[in-house]
N, C-alpha and C positions, 0 to 999 in steps of 0.2 A: 219471772224466774220461778220454776217449779221448786218444791221443797227439797227434793233430792239434790238438785244443782246447787241450791243455797247451802245445804249442809256440807257439800263438797268444797265450797269456797268460803267457809266461815272465816278462816284465817285472813284471807284478803279483805273480807268485809269488815273485820274487826281490828285492822291494823291502823293505828294513828299515823298519818303521813309526816308528823313532826318527829316523834320518838321512835317510829317504826316498830312499836310494840303494841300489845293488846290495850284497848281503851280502858282507862280508869276514869270514872265520873265524866262521861262524854257530854260536852256542851255544844250547842248549835249556834252558829253565827247567823246574822240575817241573810247571808249569801247561801245558806243551807249547807255549808261545809261544817263538819264536826271535828272536834279535837278534844284531847284530854284536858281537864281543868288545870292540872299542874303544868301542862305544856303552854297553855294560854297565859297562865300566871308568869311563867318564865319569859315569854315574849313581852309581856307588859313591863316586867322589871327591866329588861334589856332596853326597851324604848324610853323608859323613865317617865312615862305618862300614864295616868290612871283613867283619864277620861275617854281615851280612844284606843282601839286595837285594830291592827291590820291583819287580814286573813292570810295565813301562810300559803294558802293554795292559790287564790285568785288576786291577792294583793289589794283588795278593796278595804277601805278604812271605815270603821263604824264607831258610833258613840257607845261607851260602856254604861249600862244602866246602874242605878242604885249607887251613885257616887263612886263609880269605878270598881264595884264588887263584881268580878266575873262570875261568881257563884250564882248571881241573879240571872244569868243567861239561861234560856230554856234548855232543859235536859233532853237529850235525844233518847226517847223511850224505846224506839225501835232497836237502837244499839244495845240498850240495857237488856231488852228481851233476847237479842241474839247472844249476848254474853251469858245469859242463863242457859240458852240452848248449847253453847259451846261447853259450858261447865258440865252439862248433862252428858254430852258426847265424850268428854275426856275424863269422866268420873272414875272409870275403871282403872285409870293410871295415876291420876292426881288427886282424886277425891274432891268433895265439895265441903264448904264451910257451913255449918248449921246456923240458921238465922236466929236461933235462940241461945245456944250455949257456945257458939263460935268454934266448936270442935270440928276438925276436918276428918271426914270418913268417906269410904267408898260405898257403904250401904246406907243410902239416904233416900228420902222421899221428897216429892215436890207437891205443894198444895196450890191448886189452881185458883183458890179464893184468896189465900194469904199472899200468893205470888212470892213464896219463900221456900227455902230448903229446910228440911227437918231431919235430924239424925234418928236412929232407931229408938233411942230412949225418949227424945223429945216428941216424936210423932205420937207416942202413946199418951203423953200428957195432953198434947194438942187435941187428940180425938175425944178425951174425956170431958173437955170443956163444952158446956151445953151450947154456948153461942156458936160453936164450930160443928154442930151436928150435921149441917148440910154441906160442909166442905168436902171437896174431893181431892184426896192425896194419892199419888201414884209412885210406886218404887221406880227409881231411875233406870234400873235394868230392864223394866217392862215397857219403856217408851217406844211408841211407834210414830210414823210420819205424821199421823193426824194429831197426836199429842203435841208434837213440836209446833204444828200449825196453830193449835189452841194457845200455846204460850205467846206466839207472835201476835195473836189477836187480843191480848189482854189490854184493858183500858189504860188511859193515861191518868195520872194523879196530879192533884193541885200542888203547886210549888209554894203556896203561902204557908208560913209557919203555923203549925198546929193542924193543918189540913192535909198533911202528907198522905193520909190514907183515904182521902175523899176523891172519888172519881170526878173528872171534868165532864159535866153534863150539859152546861148551858153556854151561850155566847151573849155577852153584854153588848148591845148595840150602841150604847152611849160611850162606854170606855173602849169598845172594840177589842176585848180580850176574852179568852175562854176561861170559864170559872166553874167552880164546884157548887154544890147545893148550899154549903155553908156560906160561901162568898156571896151567893145570890141573896141570902137572908140578912147579911151584915153590910159589908162595904158597898154592895150594889143594890141595896133595897130601894125600890121605887124606880129603878132603871128599866128600860125596855129590854127584854130578854127573849131569846128563842132557843130551841133545842140545838145542841152543838151539831148534830147530824144535818139538820136543815140548813144551818149557816154554812156548813162545809160544802153541801151540795150547791148552794148559791155561789159560793166562792169558786168551785170547780167550773161552773158554767162560765163565769166571768173570765177566769184564767184561760179556759179553752178558747174563748172568743178572742182574748188578747193574743194568745199564741198564734192563732190562725191569721190575725191581722199582721202580727210581726213577721210571720212566715211569708205572707204576700209581699210585705215591704222588702224583706231580705231577697226574695226572688227578683223583685224589680231592680234592686241595687245590683244583684249579680248579673242581670241582663245588661244593665248599663256598663258594668265593668267589662263584660264580654265584648260589647260594642266598642268600648274605648280601647281594649286590647287589639281588636281588629284595626281600629284607626291607627293605633301605635305602629302596628305591623305595616300598614299601608304607607304611613309617613316615612318609615325607615326604608321601605322598598322604593318609594319614590325618590328619596334622597340618593340612595345607591344607584338607581337608574340614571338620574340626572348627572351624577358624578362620572359615571361610565361614559355617558354621551359627551360630556365636556372633555374628558380625557381622550376619547376617540377623536373628537374634532381637533383638539390641540395637537394630538399626535399626527393627524393628517396634514395640518399646517406645517408642523415641524418637518414632516417627511417631504413636503413640497419644497420647502426652503432648502433642505438638505440636497434634494435633487438638483435645484438650481445652482447651488454651491458647487456640486460635483461637475456640472456642465462647465462652469468657469474654470475649475481645476483642470478639466480635460483640455480645454482650449489653451490654458497656460502651458500644459505639458507639450501640446502639439507645437506651439510657437517656439518654445524653448528647444525642442528637439531640432527644428529646422535651423535655428540660429547656430546651434552647436555644430551641426553638420557643415554649415557654410564656413565657420571659423576653422574647423579641422582641415577642410579642403584647401583653404588659402594658406594655412600653416604649412602643409606638405609642399606646396608649390615654392614657397619661399625657402624651405629647407633644401630643396633640390638646387635652386639657384646658388645658395650659399656654398654648397658642396662643390659646384663647378668652379666658382670663383676661387675657392681655397686651393683646388687642384692646379689651376693656372698660375697662381702665385708661387706654388712650390716649384713648378717647371721653370718659370722665369728666373727665380732666384738661383736655381741650379745652373741655368744658362749663363747668367752673369758671372758666376764664380769660375766656370770652366772655360769660357770663350775668350779668345784674344781680341785685340782691338780690331784687327782686320776682319775677324769673324763676326764681330758685333755689327760691323758696318755693312756687311753683305746683306743683301735682301733676304730676309727670313720671314716666313709667313707668320710665325708666332710673334716676332718682334713687331712686324707690321700691324698685327691685330692689336697688340698692346698699345702701340703708338696711336692707332686710330681711336682707341677707347680712352686715351689719356685725358682728353678733354670732355668725356661723356659724363653727363650729370643725370643721375637716376631721378625718375619722376617721384616727387614726394607728395603724399596725400596730406590733407588737412589733419593735424594731430588730434582734433576732436572727432574725426570720422571714426565710426565703429562698424566692423563688418557683420553687424547683426541688427535685427529689427528691435527697436525699443518699444515697450508697452508698460502700462500700469493699470490698476483697478480703479475704475470710476464708480464710486458709491452711488446707490440710488437713494438720495436723501429724501425724495418724495415718499418712497415706500417706507423708509424708516420712520419718518414723521407720522405717516398714516398708522403704522402698527403701534407706535407709542401713544397716539391720540385715541385710537379706536379700541373697543373691547373685542375679544374674539367671539362674543355672543352675549346673550342675556337670558334671564329666566322669564318664562311666560306661562300662562295658564295651560294646563295639560290638554292637548288636542292631538289626535293622531290622524294622519292622512287616510288611513284605512279604517273605514267605519265598521260597526258591528255587523251590519247586513252584508258587508262585502267579504266577510270571512266566516268560517265556521270551525268548530271543534267538535267532532263527532266520532263515532265508532265504538268498538267494544272497549270497555275499561272497567277496572275494579276499584273500589274505594277503600279496600283494606289489604294490608300486606303483613305477613308474619316475618319478624326479624329472624335472620339466620337462614331463611329460604330465599331462593331467587324469584321473589314475587315481581311481577311486571305489570305495568299499566300501559295500554296501547291506545293511542289517540291518532286519528287521521285529521289533518287540517288542510283546508283549501283556501286560497286567496284568489279572487277573481280579477283583482286589479293589477296584479304584477306577474302575470304568467311568464313574461319574458325573463324574469329573474330566477326562475326555478333551476337554472343550471348552476346556481351558486349554492354549494352545500351548507353554507352558513346562513342561508336566507331564513330558514325556519328553525327556531330553537324552543326548548321548553325550560322554563325557569321554575325551580322548586325552592320554596322558602318556608321556614317554620314561623311560629307565632311571634318570635322576637325579631323577625326580619332577617335572620341569618340563613345562609345557604344550608339546606338539609343535606346530611351525608347521604348521597345517592349517586348512582351512575346513570346518566341520561344518554341514550343513543338515538340519533335521528337518521332515518333511512329515506332517501329520495326515491320515490316510486317511478319517477320520470313520466308521470302522467298528470302532473298538476297537484299531486297529493304527497304528503309526507307521513310516515309512520314513526311515532315517537315511543320508545320503550323506557320505562322508569324502574330501576332496580333499587329497592329500599335497603338502606343500611343503618337506619336509626329509627327510634320510636317517636311517636308524637303525631300531632295533626299538622300536615303540611299544606300549603297553598301552592297550586301549580297554575301557571298561565303560559299561553302560547305567545311567542314574539315573532313578528314578521319583519325582516330587515331592521332588527334592533328595536322595534316599537311594539308595545303591548297591544294585543287585539282585544278590544272591548267585547264582552260577552263570552269570551273563551275561558276565563278562569274556572277551575274546579278544585275540589279538595280531596286529599288523600289521607286516610287515617291509617297510620302504620302501628299495628299492635305490638306490644312487647312480647318477649319470650313467654311461652306458656309452660308452667311447671306441672309435671305429671308424677304422681306417686308410683314408685316402682318396687319398693321393698320395705317391709317392717320386720324387726327382730328384737330379741332380748326380753320378751315378756316373761319367760320362765326364769330369767336370771336377775333382771333389774327390778329394783323397788321404786326408786326415785332418781332416774338419770338426770344429771345436771349439766356438767361441762362435757363437750366433745371436741376432739382435736384429731387430725390425721397426720401421718408422717409421709415420707417420700415413697414408701412401699404401700401406701393406702391402708395401713393398719389404723384402726379407729380406737382411740383411748376414751373411755367414758368414766366420769366420776359419779358414783352412786351414793347420794347423800342419805338414802334410806338404809342401805346396808353398810355404809362407811367403808366402801371398797373402791378399787380401780379395776375396771374390766378392759381387756383387749380383745377386739374383734377383727376379723377379716372384712373386706368390703362386701362380701356376700352374706354376712351375718354370722359366720362361724366363730364361736368363742375360742380364743387362743389360750388365755389364762386370766386369772383374777388374783389379786393380792390385797392385803390390808384387813384390818378389823377395827372395831371401836376401841379407842384408847388414846393416850397421850405419849406413849413410848415411841422409839424410833420405828418407822414403818407402819405405825398405827394412825388412824384418822378419826377426827371428830368433825363430821359434815364437810367432806372434801368437795370443793367447789370448782374454781377455774383450773384448767389444765393446759399444758403446752408440752410439745416435744422439743428437746434440744439435743440433736443427734440421736443417740441411742438411749438418752435419759428422758424421764418423764418428770415434769415439774408440777406440783399440786399446791394450790392455796387452800388452807383449812380455816373454815369459819370458826369452829368451836375451839380450836387450839391457837388461833390467832397467829399462825405461822405459815411459812412456805417450806415444803419438803422437796428435795431433789432425790429421785430414785433411779437406779439403773434398771433397765428392762429385764436383765438377766440376774443381777446380784441383789437387787432390792435397795434398801436405804443407803444413801451416800452422805447427805448432810442436810441441815435445815438452817433457817434464819428467821428472825422476827421475834414474836412474843407480844403479849398483850400490853398496850400502852399507847401514848401519844407522841413519843419521840420519833425522830426520823427513821430509825431502824426498827420501829415497832409497828404493830397493827391493832386495829379495833374492828373486827369483822372484815377480813379480806375476802373479796369475792372474785371478780373476773381477773384473769391472768393471761398474758401474752408475751411474745418476744419481739423486740424491734430489730432493725436491720443490722445493728451492732452486736446482736446476741445478748443484749441486756434484758432483764426481766421487768415487765411492766405490771404493777399490781394496783387494782382498785381498792383503796382502803376506805370502805364505805362510811363507817361511823366517825372516822377522822376527817372525812370529806376531802380526801386528797387522792391524787394519782402519784404513786411512788415508783421510781425506777432504780433497779439494783443491777450490779454487775453479775456475771454468771456465777461468781463465787459468793454472792450474797452481800456485797458491800454497797451501802447506800450511795447513789450517784446524783439524783436530781428528783424534784417533785414539782407538781403543778396543781393549782387549785387554791392558791392563797386568796385572801380578801373575798371569801364567800363565792368562789366560782361555781361550786357544786352544792347541791342539796343532799344527794345520795348517789355518788358515782358508783356505777355497777361494773363497767368493763371499759377497757381502753385498748385500741389497736393502732399500729402505725401503718400508714399507706403513703408511699412516696414521701413528701415532706410534711404530711399531716399527722397529727395525733388526734384520733377520733374517740370521743367519750360518750357513753350512754349515761345520762343522768336520770336515774330511776325516780328520784323525788321530784324533779322538775319536768318529767315526762318529755324529755327532749334529747337531741343529739347535739353535742358541742364539738367544734373543731378548733384546734390550736396548731401553731407551727411547732417545729421540733424544739425551739427554745422555750416553749411554754406560753407564748403570747396568744391570747384569745383572738380568734378570727371571726367566727360567726356561729350561730346555732340555728336549728330548725326543729319544728314539731311543737305540739302542745297537747294537753290532755284532751282526749276524745276518741271516737271510734271511726271518724271519717278517714279517707285516704290522706296520708301524711301526718295524721295525729296518732298519739300513743297512749297506752294505758300500761304504765310500768314497763318501759323498755329494758330488756336484759342484755344479752350478749350480742356482739357485732362480728361480722366477717366480710371479706371481699370475695366476689365471685370472679370467674375467669374473664368476664367482660369489663371488669373494673367498676362494677356496681357494688354499693354498700347494702348488705343484708342486715336487717334489724329484727331481732326476736321481740315482737310486740306481744309480750307474754299475757298481759291482762286482756288483750283483744283476741288471743288465741290464733295468731297468724304471723307470717313472716312478711315484712314489707321491704321493697327494693327501691333504692334511690341512686341517683348520680351524686357526685360529691358536692354539687352545689345545693343539695337538699331537695332537688326536684323529684317528686314521686314518679316512679317508673311502673311498678306493678306490685302485686301481692299474691300470696297463696296461703291456703289453710283457713278453716273455720272451726268453731267450737264443736267438739264431738269426739267420739271414740272410734269412728269408722276409718277406713283407709284414706289417708290424705287429710284427716281432721286432727286437731290438736286439743289438748287440755293443758295449757301452760307450757308452750315451747320456750326453752331457756337458752339453748346454745345451738349454733350451726357451724359446720365446717365444710370445706369444699374438697372433693376428691380430684385426682389428677385428670379424670375425664370430664370434669365440670359438674358432676352430680353433687347435690346438696344433701348433707347429713344433718339431721335435726334431732335433738333430744326432746322427746315428748314426755314431759315431767310426770303428770298425774296419770297418763295412760301407761306408764312404766314400760316404755319401748323407745327404740330408735327407728326413725323413718328416713328413707332416702327418696329424693325427688330428682 
């Protein structure tokens, strides 16, 4: 890191991750993490053990030297040097304390031999001392970059009592400690010693060799992990394929049985219809006979009533017919006879017993009837696709063994799966060329590395798999604005009209811009009265009102866009309705206000009128919560101190987290504000790494944009991001004093 970059980042370099303030008496643990001595003492008291201390950063546990005296830990001399540099940089506003009389003044000098500050009066006394005649003292106002570098190059001094001004020059081989000249003549007399620089060079060579060895081991492990991931994907793919084949075969058996059942149903219907028709015919014949008999009965009864004896005895055709049928006996059928065909279902017990006893199939070693040399996957294809575009991959496949099957449109298919074995979000189209070839088009709809393989008649073809790398969206810089107005832009938020509200912690103001960068209005000034701000941080729109969290005044203000101040709530403290350094601010789906209360290590939720509703973060959930947003049923929190993103349900139950400290993809260095883009991806302002990282809600890294710098598309501490209605991303570029749009 060059000296100018270091000077611009002094506050970050000199902030203790425990107290979040400037280091005081920095001590270094064996894991190389440094903390204030009073912070370590506080941790030791909380644990109740003097012999061991756990690093707040990496959680490693170490023995405390000198019977539990943390002051015996090595001092971080580089941080002490940087503290001197910071004091020089800020002397014009805060002044520095004289190392002789303790008076704080802005007109001071720094002695490069005493490594101390001297006020105007004491520097004259210092210069008159004969022993200091070769000392070089420089007025703080005259410091240049080279002078700051000289401070950082100052030697380290012995920690032994009485040797505080003795430079460390030697390394004792017996005790394996760095020592001064006085230690070499006393406690280490007779021990083998070498110059510290030589010992350090030897150590550097050994460490470099060890690092290279560890790097090779890590690469080997990563290669094995990659292969295991591939095996994991193949196993899942195999299981899914076998299940589909079992289901398909079982469905075919069921379909065959259903067809047989329907045949029997059809036969039953045919026989039933014939029997019913026969019954109806016989029924009509008997009805006709009954009607004829009933008519003759009526006629005969009438004749009997009206005729005389002489008439009855005369020959009469009707009477003769009745007399002839008097002794007629109707044919009677067997009462058990039925005028229809009787049938029943005869079960195939042999088939039932066979199905019950036999399996529908069994698992066997994977072998396909079509061999690799009998099929091919060739033709023009691409191995990269950009999400959001209709990228396509074209494959022509030929199978020499099953030419007769090509009239089946389902014969050739393309199967696309991701590394987890799940189907990739993609549209696949298969075109039959009617010449023994098929053209397969693949339209990408999600990011990631996908494995594609050709299937012929439901079976994978060996030798045909290929991979498709689908790239995520690419973010392009389109606009920068605000350099003439903004000093330190912090929070950004947009409303439905795409007006951009920016909190400027450098000017203690709120600025409103159009999406093209035109300034609409600005309001506020430094102070604690209504409508005044002290370090305005998180912002949010609530209708036509703007809500602002103030770090310096430890409160939340609600302001009308037209009329200004409306109300406020909060105040410094640790009660539910109070704050201690409120930072990020957002609204949930109920219109409640979500505030990240950093130093109280809580996320607090208030109603729109400022009444406390709920909080999360009990039992040490957070180290330094920075921002919280709601998406669907999730509450998503950036934990600045833990360098991670944590997810909770809406009731405040912890679900999972992702991220750790680092600069690799998916790692963070002081993550700040969060937002959701139009695709449902989470945008994280990775402030310390000067970039925006994009994730899905499972914590899977999708993409990133931005690097350290002041050019277009570069960042110097991006703090907050918001999304316009057209999907463009608005980012506050803190130290570059501007807003950028991507």
